[in-house]
C-alpha positions in Angstrom: 0.1 0.0 0.0 1.4 3.2 -1.1 1.2 6.3 1.4 0.0 9.4 -0.1 0.9 12.2 2.0 0.1 15.9 1.5 3.4 17.7 1.3 4.0 20.4 4.0 5.5 23.9 3.4 8.5 25.2 5.6 7.3 26.3 8.8 8.5 27.9 12.4 6.3 26.5 15.1 6.4 28.0 18.4 5.1 26.1 21.4 3.8 28.0 24.4 4.1 25.9 27.6 7.0 23.8 25.8 8.0 22.4 29.3 4.5 21.3 30.2 2.7 17.9 30.3 1.0 18.2 26.9 4.1 19.0 25.2 6.1 16.2 26.8 3.5 13.4 26.3 1.9 14.5 23.1 3.4 17.6 21.1 7.1 16.5 20.9 6.2 12.7 20.2 3.8 13.8 17.4 6.3 16.2 15.7 9.2 13.4 15.9 7.0 10.7 14.5 6.0 13.3 11.5 9.9 14.1 11.2 10.7 10.4 11.2 8.1 9.7 8.4 9.7 12.6 6.2 6.8 15.0 6.5 8.5 17.9 8.1 10.6 20.0 5.7 14.3 19.9 6.5 14.6 23.7 7.3 11.5 23.7 9.4 12.2 25.0 13.1 10.4 24.2 16.5 10.8 26.8 19.2 9.9 26.2 22.8 8.7 28.9 25.0 8.0 28.9 28.8 9.0 30.6 32.0 11.8 28.4 32.7 15.4 29.6 32.0 16.7 27.1 29.8 19.3 27.1 27.0 18.8 25.6 23.6 20.8 22.6 24.8 18.7 21.9 28.1 15.6 22.2 26.1 16.8 19.6 23.7 17.8 17.3 26.5 14.2 17.7 27.8 12.6 16.8 24.6 15.2 13.9 24.3 14.0 12.6 27.5 10.1 13.2 26.2 11.1 10.8 23.3 12.7 8.2 25.6 9.5 8.2 27.8 7.0 8.0 24.9 8.6 6.6 21.8 9.4 2.8 21.2 13.1 2.4 21.8 13.6 0.9 18.5 12.7 4.1 16.7 15.3 6.1 18.7 18.5 5.1 17.1 21.0 7.2 15.5 20.6 10.0 13.2 16.8 10.8 13.3 16.9 11.6 16.7 19.8 13.9 16.2 18.1 15.5 13.3 14.9 16.1 15.2 16.6 17.6 18.2 18.7 19.9 15.9 15.6 21.7 14.9 14.7 22.7 18.5 15.4 26.1 19.7 14.1 27.8 23.3 13.1 31.3 24.5 12.5 32.2 28.0 9.3 34.3 28.2 6.4 35.1 30.4 2.8 36.2 29.2 2.8 38.6 32.0 6.1 40.3 31.5 8.5 41.7 28.8 11.5 40.0 29.0 12.0 37.3 26.4 9.7 38.7 23.7 12.0 40.5 21.7 14.4 37.6 21.6 11.4 35.4 20.4 10.5 38.1 17.9 14.0 38.2 16.5 14.3 34.4 16.4 11.2 33.7 14.4 12.2 36.7 11.9 15.6 34.9 11.6 13.9 31.9 10.0 12.8 33.8 7.0 9.6 33.6 5.0 8.3 30.5 6.6 4.7 30.0 7.8 4.6 31.0 11.7 2.6 28.7 13.9 1.8 29.4 17.7 0.7 26.7 19.7 -0.8 27.8 23.0 -0.4 24.5 25.2 -0.9 26.6 28.2 -3.8 27.4 30.8 -6.7 28.9 29.1 -6.3 32.3 31.1 -3.0 32.9 29.4 -4.4 32.6 25.8 -5.6 36.3 25.7 -2.3 37.8 27.3 -0.2 35.6 24.9 -1.8 36.7 21.7 -1.8 40.4 22.9 2.0 39.9 23.3 2.1 38.3 19.9 0.4 41.2 18.2 2.4 43.8 20.2 5.7 42.2 18.9 4.7 42.0 15.4 4.5 38.1 15.5 0.6 37.8 14.7 0.9 39.1 11.2 0.4 35.9 8.9 0.7 33.8 12.0 -1.8 30.9 12.9 -2.6 30.4 16.5 -3.7 27.0 18.1 -5.5 26.8 21.1 -6.6 23.9 23.3 -9.6 23.4 25.6 -11.3 24.4 27.6 -12.5 27.3 25.6 -14.4 29.1 28.5 -16.1 27.6 31.4 -19.7 28.8 30.1 -21.1 30.8 27.1 -20.1 34.2 28.6 -16.4 33.2 29.4 -16.0 31.5 25.8 -17.3 34.7 24.0 -14.7 36.8 26.2 -11.9 34.3 25.3 -12.9 34.2 21.6 -13.0 38.1 21.6 -9.6 38.4 23.1 -8.0 36.0 20.8 -9.9 37.5 17.8 -8.8 41.0 18.5 -5.3 39.9 17.3 -6.0 36.8 15.0 -8.9 36.6 12.4 -11.1 33.7 12.5 -9.3 32.0 9.5 -6.1 31.9 11.3 -7.3 30.5 14.7 -7.4 26.9 15.2 -9.4 25.4 18.1 -8.0 22.0 18.7 -10.0 18.9 19.7 -7.8 15.9 19.4 -10.8 13.7 19.3 -11.4 15.0 15.7 -8.0 13.8 14.7 -8.5 10.0 15.6 -8.3 7.7 12.7 -11.7 6.3 13.4 -13.4 9.7 13.4 -11.9 10.3 10.0 -13.3 6.8 9.0 -16.9 7.9 10.3 -17.1 10.4 7.4 -15.7 8.1 5.0 -18.2 5.2 6.0 -21.1 7.7 5.8 -20.3 9.5 2.5 -18.0 7.0 0.6 -20.3 4.3 0.6 -23.6 3.6 -0.9 -24.4 1.0 1.9 -25.1 3.3 5.0 -26.4 6.9 3.8 -29.6 5.8 2.6 -30.3 4.3 5.8 -28.7 6.8 8.0 -32.1 8.4 9.2 -35.0 7.7 11.8 -36.5 5.2 9.4 -33.8 3.0 10.1 -31.9 3.9 13.1 -33.4 3.1 16.4 -30.8 5.2 18.7 -27.3 6.2 19.1 -25.1 5.6 22.0 -21.8 7.4 22.4 -19.5 6.4 25.3 -16.3 7.8 26.6 -15.2 5.7 29.5 -11.8 6.0 31.5 -10.6 3.6 34.1 -8.4 6.1 35.4 -9.3 8.7 38.1 -8.7 12.3 38.2 -5.3 11.8 40.0 -3.2 15.0 39.6 -5.8 16.9 37.8 -7.9 17.0 40.7 -7.7 20.7 41.1 -8.5 21.3 37.7 -11.2 18.9 37.4 -13.2 20.2 40.5 -13.6 23.4 38.7 -15.1 21.7 35.6 -16.5 18.4 35.8 -17.4 15.9 33.4 -20.0 17.9 31.4 -17.6 20.6 30.8 -14.4 18.5 30.5 -15.9 16.1 28.0 -19.5 16.5 26.9 -19.4 20.2 25.8 -16.4 19.5 23.3 -15.4 15.9 22.5 -18.7 14.2 22.7 -20.9 17.0 21.1 -18.3 17.0 18.1 -18.8 13.3 17.8 -22.6 13.6 17.9 -22.3 16.2 15.2 -20.2 14.0 12.9 -22.8 11.2 13.4 -25.8 13.5 12.8 -24.9 16.0 10.4 -26.3 16.2 6.9 -23.8 15.4 4.1 -21.8 18.6 3.1 -21.6 19.6 -0.4 -17.5 19.1 0.0 -15.0 18.6 2.6 -14.1 22.1 2.5 -13.8 23.2 6.0 -16.4 25.7 6.2 -18.8 23.2 4.5 -18.4 20.6 7.1 -18.7 22.9 10.0 -21.6 24.6 8.5 -23.4 21.2 8.9 -22.2 20.6 12.5 -23.5 24.1 13.6 -26.9 23.0 12.1 -26.9 20.1 14.6 -25.8 21.9 17.6 -28.7 24.5 17.0 -31.1 21.6 16.6 -30.6 20.0 20.1 -33.5 19.8 22.0 -32.9 22.0 25.0 -32.3 20.6 28.6 -33.4 22.7 31.4 -34.8 22.5 34.9 -38.1 21.4 33.3 -36.8 18.2 31.8 -33.2 17.7 33.5 -34.1 15.1 36.1 -35.7 12.8 33.2 -32.7 13.0 30.8 -29.5 13.7 32.8 -27.6 11.8 35.5 -24.5 12.9 37.5 -22.4 10.9 39.5 -19.1 10.9 41.6 -16.9 7.9 42.1 -16.4 6.4 45.6 -13.5 4.1 46.5 -13.4 0.8 44.7 -11.2 -1.5 42.9 -9.5 -1.1 39.3 -7.0 -2.8 37.4 -6.8 -5.5 40.2 -6.1 -3.1 43.1 -7.9 -1.0 45.4 -8.5 2.8 44.6 -9.6 5.8 46.3 -12.7 7.7 45.8 -12.9 11.5 44.1 -12.9 13.1 47.3 -9.9 11.4 48.8 -8.0 12.2 45.5 -9.3 15.7 45.8 -8.4 16.0 49.4 -11.7 17.4 50.6 -14.6 16.1 52.6 -17.2 17.3 50.1 -17.6 18.5 46.4 -20.6 18.8 44.2 -18.5 18.1 40.9 -19.6 15.2 38.7 -17.2 12.8 37.5 -19.8 11.0 35.6 -22.4 12.2 33.4 -25.1 10.3 31.3 -27.5 12.5 29.0 -30.3 11.5 26.6 -29.8 14.2 23.6 -32.4 14.7 20.9 -31.5 16.5 17.6 -34.9 18.2 16.4 -34.9 17.8 12.8 -36.4 15.7 10.0 -33.5 13.1 9.7 -33.4 12.5 13.6 -36.8 13.1 15.1 -37.6 10.5 17.6 -34.0 8.9 17.5 -32.4 9.3 21.0 -28.6 10.1 21.4 -27.4 8.5 24.6 -24.0 10.1 25.8 -22.1 8.8 28.9 -18.7 9.6 30.1 -16.9 9.2 33.3 -13.7 8.7 35.3 -13.2 5.3 37.4 -15.3 3.2 35.0 -15.1 -0.4 34.4 -12.9 -0.1 31.4 -11.2 2.7 29.2 -13.2 2.7 25.9 -14.5 5.3 23.5 -17.0 4.3 21.0 -20.0 5.2 19.0 -22.7 2.6 18.6 -25.4 3.0 15.8 -28.3 0.8 16.8 -30.5 0.0 13.7 -34.2 -1.0 14.1 -34.9 -4.6 14.0 -36.4 -6.2 11.1 -40.3 -5.8 10.9 -40.9 -9.4 10.7 -39.2 -12.7 11.3 -39.7 -15.5 8.9 -37.7 -17.8 11.0 -40.3 -19.0 13.3 -40.3 -19.0 17.4 -37.7 -21.8 17.1 -35.0 -19.5 16.1 -35.8 -17.2 18.9 -35.6 -13.3 18.8 -33.4 -11.5 16.1 -30.9 -9.1 17.2 -30.9 -5.8 15.5 -28.0 -4.8 13.2 -25.5 -2.5 15.0 -22.4 -0.4 13.7 -19.9 0.0 16.1 -17.1 2.6 15.7 -14.2 2.2 18.2 -12.0 5.2 18.9 -10.0 3.7 21.6 -8.1 1.7 22.8 -8.1 -0.4 19.6 -9.4 1.6 16.9 -11.9 -0.2 14.3 -15.2 -0.7 13.1 -17.5 -3.6 13.8 -20.9 -4.4 11.9 -23.1 -6.8 13.9 -25.3 -9.0 11.8 -27.5 -12.2 12.1 -26.1 -15.1 10.2 -26.7 -18.8 10.0 -24.7 -21.3 12.2 -22.8 -23.4 10.1 -23.9 -27.2 10.0 -26.9 -29.3 9.3 -30.2 -29.7 11.3 -32.0 -26.6 10.3 -31.5 -23.0 10.6 -29.7 -21.6 13.7 -29.0 -17.9 13.7 -26.5 -16.2 15.6 -25.3 -12.4 16.1 -21.6 -11.9 15.0 -19.6 -8.9 14.0 -17.7 -8.2 10.8 -14.6 -6.9 12.5 -12.2 -4.4 11.1 -9.1 -3.5 13.3 -7.1 -0.8 11.7 -4.0 -2.2 13.1 -4.6 -5.5 11.6 -6.1 -4.3 8.6 -3.5 -1.9 7.4 -0.4 -3.3 9.4 1.0 0.2 10.0 1.3 2.2 13.1 -1.9 4.4 14.0 -0.6 8.1 14.1 -1.6 10.1 17.1 -4.4 12.6 16.5 -1.9 15.4 17.3 0.4 14.2 14.5 -2.3 15.0 11.8 -3.7 18.0 13.6 -0.5 20.0 13.7 0.4 19.5 10.3 -3.2 20.3 9.1 -2.4 23.9 10.9 0.7 24.5 8.7 -1.5 23.3 5.6 -4.1 25.7 6.5 -6.8 23.1 6.7 -9.2 24.0 9.3 -11.7 21.0 8.7 -10.9 19.2 11.9 -11.0 22.2 14.2 -13.9 24.1 15.9 -15.1 27.3 14.5 -16.2 30.1 16.9 -20.0 29.7 16.4 -19.8 25.7 16.8 -18.0 26.4 20.4 -20.6 29.0 21.5 -23.6 27.2 20.1 -22.2 24.1 22.4 -22.1 26.2 25.3 -25.6 27.5 24.5 -27.0 23.9 24.9 -24.7 23.2 27.9 -25.2 26.3 30.0 -29.0 25.4 31.1 -28.0 22.0 31.9 -25.4 23.4 34.5 -27.8 26.1 35.6 -30.6 23.4 36.2 -28.0 21.3 38.3 -27.2 24.3 40.4 -30.8 25.2 41.0 -31.6 21.5 41.9 -28.9 21.6 44.8 -28.8 17.6 44.4 -25.4 15.8 45.1 -24.1 13.7 42.5 -25.2 10.1 42.9 -22.3 7.8 44.2 -20.8 5.0 42.2 -18.1 2.6 43.2 -15.0 2.7 41.1 -14.6 0.0 38.8 -18.2 -0.1 37.7 -20.4 1.4 34.8 -21.3 4.4 36.9 -24.6 5.0 39.1 -27.6 2.8 38.6 -29.4 5.8 37.8 -27.9 6.0 34.4 -29.0 2.3 33.5 -32.6 3.5 34.6 -32.1 6.4 32.2 -31.8 4.1 29.3 -34.0 1.2 30.3 -36.8 3.5 30.7 -36.9 3.6 26.9 -36.5 -0.2 26.6 -32.9 -0.2 25.6 -29.4 -1.0 27.4 -26.1 0.2 27.3 -23.9 -1.8 25.0 -20.4 -2.3 26.2 -17.1 -3.0 24.8 -18.2 -3.4 21.2 -21.3 -5.7 21.9 
């Protein structure tokens, strides 16, 4: 199989927060992998910026350790590592102070006519100040800025943040990154829908019974407890990752894969979501918070113990029954579920089709299972299509429910690139298809804000659940009231 890689123009990438956790775990390894595959031009430069006073060589040593920690040792031999580290430069600068910014401006200018990209791998509170400094020192002209979630904590703060960034960078040069959109399986969701005649004619309320989207983590909040207690599962996962997945499942076919064509269709879905507020919150949402239990074969503490507090109203689990009020999806519920310290780590989308209207096989065969399309995002990316088929052998017809199973790792026998590898180079290419537009972010908050307000008004504590389970029993009741059940682990 020949890989067709879209070429990348020479660029200078400046990473703010370059000595932080995101840079160490994701950005540096992603850039190395793209360099290893020959996708980074020879003269491209990567500049690290943080408050720490480091020399170029000390930053390269930091980056080398990040590679040792996160790249298989067999890929770290010889000249490729040296070539990559030689690209790295470093400037110490603070968003709230002047020292270092002139040095950064001079360093970027010295790279000549290359595409300038600024990746803000920092706390959101620094997005505005960093952009203002970039503008003040002449670095924003022609530059592209990448910002991470959370983009605000509610609609008002998201609007304010977008205004701050927008004063320096026009919308066409702002890249709001959601790494879920860079996952290979998410890309394949669009390919399954729009490159095959099989699914799209059935992709509507006449043939689909319901959709489930699960993003489950076996880990607790651990060192992120301080941040997480100000956010919670709804803000941390549903407002961005899960609503983006819902949009890709539910959107109308765009006229092309042009960035705005795709994002226009996603925006229509967000605006069509049925409101959830204090009038219906109790029947369509469940909040939970994990208690001590067992995970990965050992005892684990509860959320309050990890937080170091005796009380907190922050949810570590949320289940929502969402509805898209348009002709295609009228009457089709979208069940969203996410949480910490659940039974296993899994992210998947289950599209559950309606059962056949009449069985010709008689009662002896038993009930027929409905077809399901399972799109697995992690840990083992792939697609399963569950079908009813005949058991082999004589003695009459015996039916069984089995999957056509395609694991990307097995099917293509190549390393599955990390989402950041694709997304960083899409910024250089100027392709915004997989990035959130401002109106998308604000439309998502418009739907989420009334849920948060309804929870505050209700003043009810999150329902407890034992670590290592699938969440509070109320989440099971949420879906079983509709005569359905949660489907776990690709079942």
